[in-house]
PDB file with SEQRES, HELIX, SHEET and CRYST1 records, atoms N, CA, C and O in Angstrom:
SEQRES   1 A   79  MET LEU SER LEU ILE ILE THR ASN TYR GLU ILE VAL SER          
SEQRES   2 A   79  ILE VAL GLY SER LYS GLU ILE GLU ILE SER ALA HIS ASP          
SEQRES   3 A   79  ILE ILE LEU ILE GLN ASN LEU ILE PHE SER TYR PRO SER          
SEQRES   4 A   79  MET LEU GLN THR GLU SER TRP VAL PRO ILE CYS LEU PRO          
SEQRES   5 A   79  GLY VAL SER THR GLU GLY PHE LEU GLN LEU TYR SER SER          
SEQRES   6 A   79  PHE LEU GLU SER LYS ILE GLY ASN ASN PHE ILE TYR ILE          
SEQRES   7 A   79  PHE                                                          
HELIX    1 AA1 ALA A   24  SER A   36  1                                  13    
HELIX    2 AA2 PRO A   38  LEU A   41  5                                   4    
SHEET    1 AA1 5 ILE A  11  GLY A  16  0                                        
SHEET    2 AA1 5 LEU A   2  ILE A   6 -1                                        
SHEET    3 AA1 5 GLY A  72  ILE A  78 -1                                        
SHEET    4 AA1 5 LEU A  60  PHE A  66 -1                                        
SHEET    5 AA1 5 SER A  45  ILE A  49 -1                                        
CRYST1    1.000    1.000    1.000  90.00  90.00  90.00 P 1           1          
ATOM      1  N   MET A   1       0.839  -1.170   0.000  1.00  0.00           N  
ATOM      2  CA  MET A   1       0.000   0.000   0.000  1.00  0.00           C  
ATOM      3  C   MET A   1       0.887   1.236   0.000  1.00  0.00           C  
ATOM      4  O   MET A   1       1.973   1.251   0.580  1.00  0.00           O  
ATOM      5  N   LEU A   2       0.399   2.254  -0.656  1.00  0.00           N  
ATOM      6  CA  LEU A   2       1.124   3.507  -0.777  1.00  0.00           C  
ATOM      7  C   LEU A   2       0.155   4.645  -0.500  1.00  0.00           C  
ATOM      8  O   LEU A   2      -0.979   4.615  -0.978  1.00  0.00           O  
ATOM      9  N   SER A   3       0.570   5.628   0.250  1.00  0.00           N  
ATOM     10  CA  SER A   3      -0.266   6.772   0.571  1.00  0.00           C  
ATOM     11  C   SER A   3       0.401   8.040   0.070  1.00  0.00           C  
ATOM     12  O   SER A   3       1.588   8.268   0.305  1.00  0.00           O  
ATOM     13  N   LEU A   4      -0.373   8.861  -0.622  1.00  0.00           N  
ATOM     14  CA  LEU A   4       0.103  10.157  -1.090  1.00  0.00           C  
ATOM     15  C   LEU A   4      -0.779  11.240  -0.496  1.00  0.00           C  
ATOM     16  O   LEU A   4      -2.002  11.101  -0.468  1.00  0.00           O  
ATOM     17  N   ILE A   5      -0.180  12.298  -0.028  1.00  0.00           N  
ATOM     18  CA  ILE A   5      -0.926  13.495   0.331  1.00  0.00           C  
ATOM     19  C   ILE A   5      -0.472  14.555  -0.662  1.00  0.00           C  
ATOM     20  O   ILE A   5       0.701  14.925  -0.711  1.00  0.00           O  
ATOM     21  N   ILE A   6      -1.422  15.031  -1.447  1.00  0.00           N  
ATOM     22  CA  ILE A   6      -1.082  15.945  -2.542  1.00  0.00           C  
ATOM     23  C   ILE A   6      -1.982  17.168  -2.545  1.00  0.00           C  
ATOM     24  O   ILE A   6      -3.083  17.148  -1.996  1.00  0.00           O  
ATOM     25  N   THR A   7      -1.500  18.226  -3.168  1.00  0.00           N  
ATOM     26  CA  THR A   7      -2.299  19.407  -3.472  1.00  0.00           C  
ATOM     27  C   THR A   7      -2.339  19.537  -4.989  1.00  0.00           C  
ATOM     28  O   THR A   7      -1.821  18.681  -5.706  1.00  0.00           O  
ATOM     29  N   ASN A   8      -2.941  20.585  -5.461  1.00  0.00           N  
ATOM     30  CA  ASN A   8      -2.995  20.785  -6.911  1.00  0.00           C  
ATOM     31  C   ASN A   8      -1.619  20.900  -7.543  1.00  0.00           C  
ATOM     32  O   ASN A   8      -1.446  20.570  -8.716  1.00  0.00           O  
ATOM     33  N   TYR A   9      -0.641  21.363  -6.780  1.00  0.00           N  
ATOM     34  CA  TYR A   9       0.655  21.666  -7.373  1.00  0.00           C  
ATOM     35  C   TYR A   9       1.845  20.952  -6.757  1.00  0.00           C  
ATOM     36  O   TYR A   9       2.942  21.005  -7.312  1.00  0.00           O  
ATOM     37  N   GLU A  10       1.657  20.287  -5.627  1.00  0.00           N  
ATOM     38  CA  GLU A  10       2.808  19.665  -4.999  1.00  0.00           C  
ATOM     39  C   GLU A  10       2.434  18.408  -4.232  1.00  0.00           C  
ATOM     40  O   GLU A  10       1.273  18.183  -3.891  1.00  0.00           O  
ATOM     41  N   ILE A  11       3.446  17.601  -3.974  1.00  0.00           N  
ATOM     42  CA  ILE A  11       3.297  16.400  -3.177  1.00  0.00           C  
ATOM     43  C   ILE A  11       3.766  16.739  -1.782  1.00  0.00           C  
ATOM     44  O   ILE A  11       4.906  17.164  -1.589  1.00  0.00           O  
ATOM     45  N   VAL A  12       2.896  16.553  -0.811  1.00  0.00           N  
ATOM     46  CA  VAL A  12       3.216  16.889   0.566  1.00  0.00           C  
ATOM     47  C   VAL A  12       3.915  15.716   1.242  1.00  0.00           C  
ATOM     48  O   VAL A  12       4.883  15.905   1.979  1.00  0.00           O  
ATOM     49  N   SER A  13       3.419  14.493   0.987  1.00  0.00           N  
ATOM     50  CA  SER A  13       3.967  13.331   1.667  1.00  0.00           C  
ATOM     51  C   SER A  13       3.754  12.074   0.833  1.00  0.00           C  
ATOM     52  O   SER A  13       2.736  11.930   0.156  1.00  0.00           O  
ATOM     53  N   ILE A  14       4.718  11.174   0.889  1.00  0.00           N  
ATOM     54  CA  ILE A  14       4.612   9.851   0.286  1.00  0.00           C  
ATOM     55  C   ILE A  14       5.028   8.849   1.355  1.00  0.00           C  
ATOM     56  O   ILE A  14       6.142   8.908   1.876  1.00  0.00           O  
ATOM     57  N   VAL A  15       4.126   7.931   1.675  1.00  0.00           N  
ATOM     58  CA  VAL A  15       4.410   6.910   2.679  1.00  0.00           C  
ATOM     59  C   VAL A  15       3.996   5.568   2.099  1.00  0.00           C  
ATOM     60  O   VAL A  15       2.908   5.439   1.538  1.00  0.00           O  
ATOM     61  N   GLY A  16       4.855   4.573   2.231  1.00  0.00           N  
ATOM     62  CA  GLY A  16       4.502   3.256   1.723  1.00  0.00           C  
ATOM     63  C   GLY A  16       5.471   2.190   2.168  1.00  0.00           C  
ATOM     64  O   GLY A  16       6.463   2.460   2.845  1.00  0.00           O  
ATOM     65  N   SER A  17       5.163   0.979   1.773  1.00  0.00           N  
ATOM     66  CA  SER A  17       6.036  -0.131   2.116  1.00  0.00           C  
ATOM     67  C   SER A  17       7.323  -0.055   1.302  1.00  0.00           C  
ATOM     68  O   SER A  17       7.360   0.571   0.242  1.00  0.00           O  
ATOM     69  N   LYS A  18       8.362  -0.685   1.795  1.00  0.00           N  
ATOM     70  CA  LYS A  18       9.655  -0.626   1.130  1.00  0.00           C  
ATOM     71  C   LYS A  18       9.681  -1.422  -0.171  1.00  0.00           C  
ATOM     72  O   LYS A  18      10.562  -1.212  -1.004  1.00  0.00           O  
ATOM     73  N   GLU A  19       8.725  -2.334  -0.356  1.00  0.00           N  
ATOM     74  CA  GLU A  19       8.689  -3.140  -1.570  1.00  0.00           C  
ATOM     75  C   GLU A  19       8.194  -2.351  -2.778  1.00  0.00           C  
ATOM     76  O   GLU A  19       8.444  -2.735  -3.921  1.00  0.00           O  
ATOM     77  N   ILE A  20       7.494  -1.253  -2.526  1.00  0.00           N  
ATOM     78  CA  ILE A  20       6.920  -0.463  -3.619  1.00  0.00           C  
ATOM     79  C   ILE A  20       7.802   0.748  -3.879  1.00  0.00           C  
ATOM     80  O   ILE A  20       8.060   1.548  -2.980  1.00  0.00           O  
ATOM     81  N   GLU A  21       8.255   0.870  -5.102  1.00  0.00           N  
ATOM     82  CA  GLU A  21       9.011   2.049  -5.519  1.00  0.00           C  
ATOM     83  C   GLU A  21       8.188   2.766  -6.576  1.00  0.00           C  
ATOM     84  O   GLU A  21       7.924   2.211  -7.643  1.00  0.00           O  
ATOM     85  N   ILE A  22       7.789   3.968  -6.292  1.00  0.00           N  
ATOM     86  CA  ILE A  22       6.973   4.730  -7.232  1.00  0.00           C  
ATOM     87  C   ILE A  22       7.850   5.782  -7.894  1.00  0.00           C  
ATOM     88  O   ILE A  22       8.645   6.450  -7.233  1.00  0.00           O  
ATOM     89  N   SER A  23       7.697   5.921  -9.204  1.00  0.00           N  
ATOM     90  CA  SER A  23       8.513   6.878  -9.950  1.00  0.00           C  
ATOM     91  C   SER A  23       7.769   8.202 -10.103  1.00  0.00           C  
ATOM     92  O   SER A  23       6.566   8.288  -9.856  1.00  0.00           O  
ATOM     93  N   ALA A  24       8.491   9.206 -10.503  1.00  0.00           N  
ATOM     94  CA  ALA A  24       7.884  10.523 -10.749  1.00  0.00           C  
ATOM     95  C   ALA A  24       6.841  10.446 -11.849  1.00  0.00           C  
ATOM     96  O   ALA A  24       5.833  11.149 -11.793  1.00  0.00           O  
ATOM     97  N   HIS A  25       7.067   9.597 -12.856  1.00  0.00           N  
ATOM     98  CA  HIS A  25       6.093   9.443 -13.939  1.00  0.00           C  
ATOM     99  C   HIS A  25       4.766   8.908 -13.414  1.00  0.00           C  
ATOM    100  O   HIS A  25       3.702   9.354 -13.843  1.00  0.00           O  
ATOM    101  N   ASP A  26       4.826   7.960 -12.494  1.00  0.00           N  
ATOM    102  CA  ASP A  26       3.610   7.394 -11.920  1.00  0.00           C  
ATOM    103  C   ASP A  26       2.848   8.424 -11.097  1.00  0.00           C  
ATOM    104  O   ASP A  26       1.618   8.463 -11.133  1.00  0.00           O  
ATOM    105  N   ILE A  27       3.561   9.245 -10.366  1.00  0.00           N  
ATOM    106  CA  ILE A  27       2.910  10.291  -9.568  1.00  0.00           C  
ATOM    107  C   ILE A  27       2.234  11.312 -10.478  1.00  0.00           C  
ATOM    108  O   ILE A  27       1.136  11.779 -10.175  1.00  0.00           O  
ATOM    109  N   ILE A  28       2.871  11.657 -11.572  1.00  0.00           N  
ATOM    110  CA  ILE A  28       2.265  12.585 -12.532  1.00  0.00           C  
ATOM    111  C   ILE A  28       0.998  11.983 -13.130  1.00  0.00           C  
ATOM    112  O   ILE A  28       0.012  12.694 -13.320  1.00  0.00           O  
ATOM    113  N   LEU A  29       1.007  10.679 -13.430  1.00  0.00           N  
ATOM    114  CA  LEU A  29      -0.197  10.016 -13.931  1.00  0.00           C  
ATOM    115  C   LEU A  29      -1.331  10.093 -12.912  1.00  0.00           C  
ATOM    116  O   LEU A  29      -2.477  10.348 -13.279  1.00  0.00           O  
ATOM    117  N   ILE A  30      -1.020   9.875 -11.641  1.00  0.00           N  
ATOM    118  CA  ILE A  30      -2.039   9.947 -10.589  1.00  0.00           C  
ATOM    119  C   ILE A  30      -2.607  11.362 -10.483  1.00  0.00           C  
ATOM    120  O   ILE A  30      -3.823  11.544 -10.421  1.00  0.00           O  
ATOM    121  N   GLN A  31      -1.733  12.352 -10.464  1.00  0.00           N  
ATOM    122  CA  GLN A  31      -2.200  13.741 -10.380  1.00  0.00           C  
ATOM    123  C   GLN A  31      -3.059  14.108 -11.577  1.00  0.00           C  
ATOM    124  O   GLN A  31      -4.101  14.743 -11.412  1.00  0.00           O  
ATOM    125  N   ASN A  32      -2.649  13.723 -12.778  1.00  0.00           N  
ATOM    126  CA  ASN A  32      -3.446  14.027 -13.963  1.00  0.00           C  
ATOM    127  C   ASN A  32      -4.810  13.373 -13.903  1.00  0.00           C  
ATOM    128  O   ASN A  32      -5.812  13.992 -14.264  1.00  0.00           O  
ATOM    129  N   LEU A  33      -4.862  12.135 -13.455  1.00  0.00           N  
ATOM    130  CA  LEU A  33      -6.132  11.437 -13.336  1.00  0.00           C  
ATOM    131  C   LEU A  33      -7.054  12.139 -12.347  1.00  0.00           C  
ATOM    132  O   LEU A  33      -8.218  12.396 -12.654  1.00  0.00           O  
ATOM    133  N   ILE A  34      -6.544  12.445 -11.177  1.00  0.00           N  
ATOM    134  CA  ILE A  34      -7.379  13.047 -10.137  1.00  0.00           C  
ATOM    135  C   ILE A  34      -7.846  14.446 -10.508  1.00  0.00           C  
ATOM    136  O   ILE A  34      -9.028  14.758 -10.371  1.00  0.00           O  
ATOM    137  N   PHE A  35      -6.946  15.280 -10.971  1.00  0.00           N  
ATOM    138  CA  PHE A  35      -7.293  16.678 -11.200  1.00  0.00           C  
ATOM    139  C   PHE A  35      -7.950  16.936 -12.554  1.00  0.00           C  
ATOM    140  O   PHE A  35      -8.382  18.057 -12.820  1.00  0.00           O  
ATOM    141  N   SER A  36      -8.032  15.928 -13.406  1.00  0.00           N  
ATOM    142  CA  SER A  36      -8.734  16.121 -14.677  1.00  0.00           C  
ATOM    143  C   SER A  36     -10.222  15.774 -14.575  1.00  0.00           C  
ATOM    144  O   SER A  36     -10.988  16.077 -15.490  1.00  0.00           O  
ATOM    145  N   TYR A  37     -10.635  15.148 -13.481  1.00  0.00           N  
ATOM    146  CA  TYR A  37     -12.047  14.815 -13.261  1.00  0.00           C  
ATOM    147  C   TYR A  37     -12.543  15.549 -12.022  1.00  0.00           C  
ATOM    148  O   TYR A  37     -12.198  15.158 -10.908  1.00  0.00           O  
ATOM    149  N   PRO A  38     -13.343  16.603 -12.182  1.00  0.00           N  
ATOM    150  CA  PRO A  38     -13.826  17.375 -11.034  1.00  0.00           C  
ATOM    151  C   PRO A  38     -14.592  16.530 -10.015  1.00  0.00           C  
ATOM    152  O   PRO A  38     -14.583  16.846  -8.825  1.00  0.00           O  
ATOM    153  N   SER A  39     -15.245  15.478 -10.457  1.00  0.00           N  
ATOM    154  CA  SER A  39     -15.993  14.642  -9.514  1.00  0.00           C  
ATOM    155  C   SER A  39     -15.077  13.946  -8.520  1.00  0.00           C  
ATOM    156  O   SER A  39     -15.502  13.647  -7.404  1.00  0.00           O  
ATOM    157  N   MET A  40     -13.827  13.680  -8.898  1.00  0.00           N  
ATOM    158  CA  MET A  40     -12.886  13.041  -7.980  1.00  0.00           C  
ATOM    159  C   MET A  40     -12.447  13.993  -6.866  1.00  0.00           C  
ATOM    160  O   MET A  40     -11.945  13.550  -5.833  1.00  0.00           O  
ATOM    161  N   LEU A  41     -12.633  15.288  -7.070  1.00  0.00           N  
ATOM    162  CA  LEU A  41     -12.251  16.270  -6.065  1.00  0.00           C  
ATOM    163  C   LEU A  41     -13.370  16.541  -5.063  1.00  0.00           C  
ATOM    164  O   LEU A  41     -13.154  17.208  -4.051  1.00  0.00           O  
ATOM    165  N   GLN A  42     -14.575  16.018  -5.347  1.00  0.00           N  
ATOM    166  CA  GLN A  42     -15.726  16.314  -4.512  1.00  0.00           C  
ATOM    167  C   GLN A  42     -16.181  15.146  -3.649  1.00  0.00           C  
ATOM    168  O   GLN A  42     -16.798  15.356  -2.605  1.00  0.00           O  
ATOM    169  N   THR A  43     -15.888  13.934  -4.063  1.00  0.00           N  
ATOM    170  CA  THR A  43     -16.362  12.763  -3.340  1.00  0.00           C  
ATOM    171  C   THR A  43     -15.237  11.745  -3.179  1.00  0.00           C  
ATOM    172  O   THR A  43     -14.150  11.905  -3.735  1.00  0.00           O  
ATOM    173  N   GLU A  44     -15.515  10.716  -2.422  1.00  0.00           N  
ATOM    174  CA  GLU A  44     -14.585   9.596  -2.345  1.00  0.00           C  
ATOM    175  C   GLU A  44     -14.716   8.779  -3.618  1.00  0.00           C  
ATOM    176  O   GLU A  44     -15.821   8.598  -4.130  1.00  0.00           O  
ATOM    177  N   SER A  45     -13.609   8.290  -4.128  1.00  0.00           N  
ATOM    178  CA  SER A  45     -13.630   7.549  -5.388  1.00  0.00           C  
ATOM    179  C   SER A  45     -12.719   6.339  -5.316  1.00  0.00           C  
ATOM    180  O   SER A  45     -11.657   6.382  -4.695  1.00  0.00           O  
ATOM    181  N   TRP A  46     -13.146   5.252  -5.959  1.00  0.00           N  
ATOM    182  CA  TRP A  46     -12.315   4.071  -6.214  1.00  0.00           C  
ATOM    183  C   TRP A  46     -12.184   3.962  -7.717  1.00  0.00           C  
ATOM    184  O   TRP A  46     -13.190   3.903  -8.425  1.00  0.00           O  
ATOM    185  N   VAL A  47     -10.951   3.935  -8.218  1.00  0.00           N  
ATOM    186  CA  VAL A  47     -10.720   3.914  -9.659  1.00  0.00           C  
ATOM    187  C   VAL A  47      -9.654   2.863  -9.971  1.00  0.00           C  
ATOM    188  O   VAL A  47      -8.593   2.858  -9.346  1.00  0.00           O  
ATOM    189  N   PRO A  48      -9.925   1.968 -10.937  1.00  0.00           N  
ATOM    190  CA  PRO A  48      -8.858   1.076 -11.367  1.00  0.00           C  
ATOM    191  C   PRO A  48      -7.806   1.870 -12.127  1.00  0.00           C  
ATOM    192  O   PRO A  48      -8.144   2.759 -12.909  1.00  0.00           O  
ATOM    193  N   ILE A  49      -6.549   1.560 -11.908  1.00  0.00           N  
ATOM    194  CA  ILE A  49      -5.479   2.347 -12.515  1.00  0.00           C  
ATOM    195  C   ILE A  49      -4.304   1.436 -12.860  1.00  0.00           C  
ATOM    196  O   ILE A  49      -4.072   0.422 -12.202  1.00  0.00           O  
ATOM    197  N   CYS A  50      -3.580   1.810 -13.883  1.00  0.00           N  
ATOM    198  CA  CYS A  50      -2.368   1.091 -14.268  1.00  0.00           C  
ATOM    199  C   CYS A  50      -1.197   2.056 -14.133  1.00  0.00           C  
ATOM    200  O   CYS A  50      -1.159   3.100 -14.784  1.00  0.00           O  
ATOM    201  N   LEU A  51      -0.262   1.701 -13.298  1.00  0.00           N  
ATOM    202  CA  LEU A  51       0.966   2.480 -13.133  1.00  0.00           C  
ATOM    203  C   LEU A  51       2.122   1.603 -13.571  1.00  0.00           C  
ATOM    204  O   LEU A  51       2.516   0.702 -12.830  1.00  0.00           O  
ATOM    205  N   PRO A  52       2.674   1.835 -14.745  1.00  0.00           N  
ATOM    206  CA  PRO A  52       3.723   0.962 -15.278  1.00  0.00           C  
ATOM    207  C   PRO A  52       4.936   0.814 -14.369  1.00  0.00           C  
ATOM    208  O   PRO A  52       5.571  -0.241 -14.361  1.00  0.00           O  
ATOM    209  N   GLY A  53       5.265   1.839 -13.610  1.00  0.00           N  
ATOM    210  CA  GLY A  53       6.426   1.756 -12.738  1.00  0.00           C  
ATOM    211  C   GLY A  53       6.198   0.909 -11.500  1.00  0.00           C  
ATOM    212  O   GLY A  53       7.159   0.446 -10.885  1.00  0.00           O  
ATOM    213  N   VAL A  54       4.936   0.697 -11.121  1.00  0.00           N  
ATOM    214  CA  VAL A  54       4.614  -0.077  -9.923  1.00  0.00           C  
ATOM    215  C   VAL A  54       4.232  -1.500 -10.285  1.00  0.00           C  
ATOM    216  O   VAL A  54       4.744  -2.455  -9.702  1.00  0.00           O  
ATOM    217  N   SER A  55       3.320  -1.643 -11.260  1.00  0.00           N  
ATOM    218  CA  SER A  55       2.855  -2.968 -11.658  1.00  0.00           C  
ATOM    219  C   SER A  55       2.485  -2.946 -13.125  1.00  0.00           C  
ATOM    220  O   SER A  55       1.613  -2.182 -13.539  1.00  0.00           O  
ATOM    221  N   THR A  56       3.136  -3.773 -13.908  1.00  0.00           N  
ATOM    222  CA  THR A  56       2.824  -3.833 -15.341  1.00  0.00           C  
ATOM    223  C   THR A  56       1.549  -4.623 -15.605  1.00  0.00           C  
ATOM    224  O   THR A  56       1.024  -4.597 -16.718  1.00  0.00           O  
ATOM    225  N   GLU A  57       1.047  -5.325 -14.594  1.00  0.00           N  
ATOM    226  CA  GLU A  57      -0.162  -6.122 -14.764  1.00  0.00           C  
ATOM    227  C   GLU A  57      -1.434  -5.305 -14.615  1.00  0.00           C  
ATOM    228  O   GLU A  57      -2.492  -5.757 -15.053  1.00  0.00           O  
ATOM    229  N   GLY A  58      -1.376  -4.135 -14.022  1.00  0.00           N  
ATOM    230  CA  GLY A  58      -2.521  -3.246 -13.949  1.00  0.00           C  
ATOM    231  C   GLY A  58      -3.551  -3.615 -12.903  1.00  0.00           C  
ATOM    232  O   GLY A  58      -4.719  -3.255 -13.052  1.00  0.00           O  
ATOM    233  N   PHE A  59      -3.167  -4.317 -11.851  1.00  0.00           N  
ATOM    234  CA  PHE A  59      -4.116  -4.689 -10.813  1.00  0.00           C  
ATOM    235  C   PHE A  59      -4.059  -3.714  -9.645  1.00  0.00           C  
ATOM    236  O   PHE A  59      -3.859  -4.122  -8.501  1.00  0.00           O  
ATOM    237  N   LEU A  60      -4.231  -2.443  -9.927  1.00  0.00           N  
ATOM    238  CA  LEU A  60      -4.152  -1.420  -8.888  1.00  0.00           C  
ATOM    239  C   LEU A  60      -5.506  -0.743  -8.723  1.00  0.00           C  
ATOM    240  O   LEU A  60      -6.266  -0.594  -9.680  1.00  0.00           O  
ATOM    241  N   GLN A  61      -5.787  -0.341  -7.506  1.00  0.00           N  
ATOM    242  CA  GLN A  61      -6.984   0.438  -7.217  1.00  0.00           C  
ATOM    243  C   GLN A  61      -6.535   1.735  -6.562  1.00  0.00           C  
ATOM    244  O   GLN A  61      -5.718   1.721  -5.641  1.00  0.00           O  
ATOM    245  N   LEU A  62      -7.066   2.852  -7.036  1.00  0.00           N  
ATOM    246  CA  LEU A  62      -6.751   4.156  -6.468  1.00  0.00           C  
ATOM    247  C   LEU A  62      -7.954   4.625  -5.668  1.00  0.00           C  
ATOM    248  O   LEU A  62      -9.049   4.769  -6.212  1.00  0.00           O  
ATOM    249  N   TYR A  63      -7.756   4.862  -4.396  1.00  0.00           N  
ATOM    250  CA  TYR A  63      -8.787   5.444  -3.545  1.00  0.00           C  
ATOM    251  C   TYR A  63      -8.432   6.905  -3.356  1.00  0.00           C  
ATOM    252  O   TYR A  63      -7.310   7.229  -2.966  1.00  0.00           O  
ATOM    253  N   SER A  64      -9.378   7.788  -3.628  1.00  0.00           N  
ATOM    254  CA  SER A  64      -9.127   9.217  -3.531  1.00  0.00           C  
ATOM    255  C   SER A  64     -10.192   9.849  -2.648  1.00  0.00           C  
ATOM    256  O   SER A  64     -11.387   9.631  -2.849  1.00  0.00           O  
ATOM    257  N   SER A  65      -9.756  10.622  -1.682  1.00  0.00           N  
ATOM    258  CA  SER A  65     -10.665  11.331  -0.792  1.00  0.00           C  
ATOM    259  C   SER A  65     -10.037  12.676  -0.458  1.00  0.00           C  
ATOM    260  O   SER A  65      -8.911  12.728   0.036  1.00  0.00           O  
ATOM    261  N   PHE A  66     -10.744  13.751  -0.719  1.00  0.00           N  
ATOM    262  CA  PHE A  66     -10.202  15.073  -0.444  1.00  0.00           C  
ATOM    263  C   PHE A  66     -10.771  15.606   0.852  1.00  0.00           C  
ATOM    264  O   PHE A  66     -11.986  15.689   1.029  1.00  0.00           O  
ATOM    265  N   LEU A  67      -9.866  15.970   1.764  1.00  0.00           N  
ATOM    266  CA  LEU A  67     -10.256  16.435   3.085  1.00  0.00           C  
ATOM    267  C   LEU A  67     -10.713  17.888   3.065  1.00  0.00           C  
ATOM    268  O   LEU A  67     -11.635  18.261   3.791  1.00  0.00           O  
ATOM    269  N   GLU A  68     -10.086  18.692   2.252  1.00  0.00           N  
ATOM    270  CA  GLU A  68     -10.455  20.088   2.068  1.00  0.00           C  
ATOM    271  C   GLU A  68     -10.476  20.346   0.574  1.00  0.00           C  
ATOM    272  O   GLU A  68     -10.241  19.431  -0.216  1.00  0.00           O  
ATOM    273  N   SER A  69     -10.751  21.564   0.180  1.00  0.00           N  
ATOM    274  CA  SER A  69     -10.903  21.841  -1.243  1.00  0.00           C  
ATOM    275  C   SER A  69      -9.617  21.648  -2.045  1.00  0.00           C  
ATOM    276  O   SER A  69      -9.688  21.357  -3.239  1.00  0.00           O  
ATOM    277  N   LYS A  70      -8.443  21.802  -1.423  1.00  0.00           N  
ATOM    278  CA  LYS A  70      -7.212  21.706  -2.200  1.00  0.00           C  
ATOM    279  C   LYS A  70      -6.218  20.677  -1.673  1.00  0.00           C  
ATOM    280  O   LYS A  70      -5.167  20.474  -2.280  1.00  0.00           O  
ATOM    281  N   ILE A  71      -6.527  20.033  -0.569  1.00  0.00           N  
ATOM    282  CA  ILE A  71      -5.603  19.030  -0.032  1.00  0.00           C  
ATOM    283  C   ILE A  71      -6.283  17.677  -0.088  1.00  0.00           C  
ATOM    284  O   ILE A  71      -7.420  17.527   0.359  1.00  0.00           O  
ATOM    285  N   GLY A  72      -5.594  16.698  -0.634  1.00  0.00           N  
ATOM    286  CA  GLY A  72      -6.189  15.372  -0.755  1.00  0.00           C  
ATOM    287  C   GLY A  72      -5.365  14.309  -0.069  1.00  0.00           C  
ATOM    288  O   GLY A  72      -4.163  14.465   0.145  1.00  0.00           O  
ATOM    289  N   ASN A  73      -6.027  13.240   0.268  1.00  0.00           N  
ATOM    290  CA  ASN A  73      -5.368  12.084   0.846  1.00  0.00           C  
ATOM    291  C   ASN A  73      -5.661  10.925  -0.092  1.00  0.00           C  
ATOM    292  O   ASN A  73      -6.815  10.517  -0.225  1.00  0.00           O  
ATOM    293  N   ASN A  74      -4.661  10.402  -0.728  1.00  0.00           N  
ATOM    294  CA  ASN A  74      -4.866   9.406  -1.771  1.00  0.00           C  
ATOM    295  C   ASN A  74      -4.068   8.154  -1.472  1.00  0.00           C  
ATOM    296  O   ASN A  74      -2.886   8.211  -1.135  1.00  0.00           O  
ATOM    297  N   PHE A  75      -4.740   7.021  -1.601  1.00  0.00           N  
ATOM    298  CA  PHE A  75      -4.108   5.734  -1.335  1.00  0.00           C  
ATOM    299  C   PHE A  75      -4.127   4.892  -2.588  1.00  0.00           C  
ATOM    300  O   PHE A  75      -5.097   4.927  -3.345  1.00  0.00           O  
ATOM    301  N   ILE A  76      -3.077   4.143  -2.816  1.00  0.00           N  
ATOM    302  CA  ILE A  76      -3.044   3.179  -3.912  1.00  0.00           C  
ATOM    303  C   ILE A  76      -2.982   1.799  -3.279  1.00  0.00           C  
ATOM    304  O   ILE A  76      -2.075   1.492  -2.505  1.00  0.00           O  
ATOM    305  N   TYR A  77      -3.952   0.981  -3.619  1.00  0.00           N  
ATOM    306  CA  TYR A  77      -3.962  -0.394  -3.132  1.00  0.00           C  
ATOM    307  C   TYR A  77      -3.546  -1.303  -4.264  1.00  0.00           C  
ATOM    308  O   TYR A  77      -4.070  -1.185  -5.372  1.00  0.00           O  
ATOM    309  N   ILE A  78      -2.627  -2.196  -4.015  1.00  0.00           N  
ATOM    310  CA  ILE A  78      -2.161  -3.122  -5.023  1.00  0.00           C  
ATOM    311  C   ILE A  78      -2.728  -4.494  -4.707  1.00  0.00           C  
ATOM    312  O   ILE A  78      -2.507  -5.034  -3.622  1.00  0.00           O  
ATOM    313  N   PHE A  79      -3.454  -5.049  -5.652  1.00  0.00           N  
ATOM    314  CA  PHE A  79      -4.045  -6.378  -5.498  1.00  0.00           C  
ATOM    315  C   PHE A  79      -3.308  -7.374  -6.351  1.00  0.00           C  
ATOM    316  O   PHE A  79      -3.656  -8.555  -6.360  1.00  0.00           O  
TER     317      PHE A  79                                                      
END                                                                             
């Protein structure tokens, strides 16, 4: 599991297990996905996602929940 705390423009925190290495490209993909859909900024969301740097098989789930209007708490679950 990996946890990201992000804003519209920056990454505040990345916490995860040592087995998971996330690249900058994967983080950019996550930010683009979240901030390109306004509905993801308003409610809790579960979205299937493929991050090539984490898993080439594509068995990832992204949970997104925004605590305030510009700060989000986002978790990636790997199945």
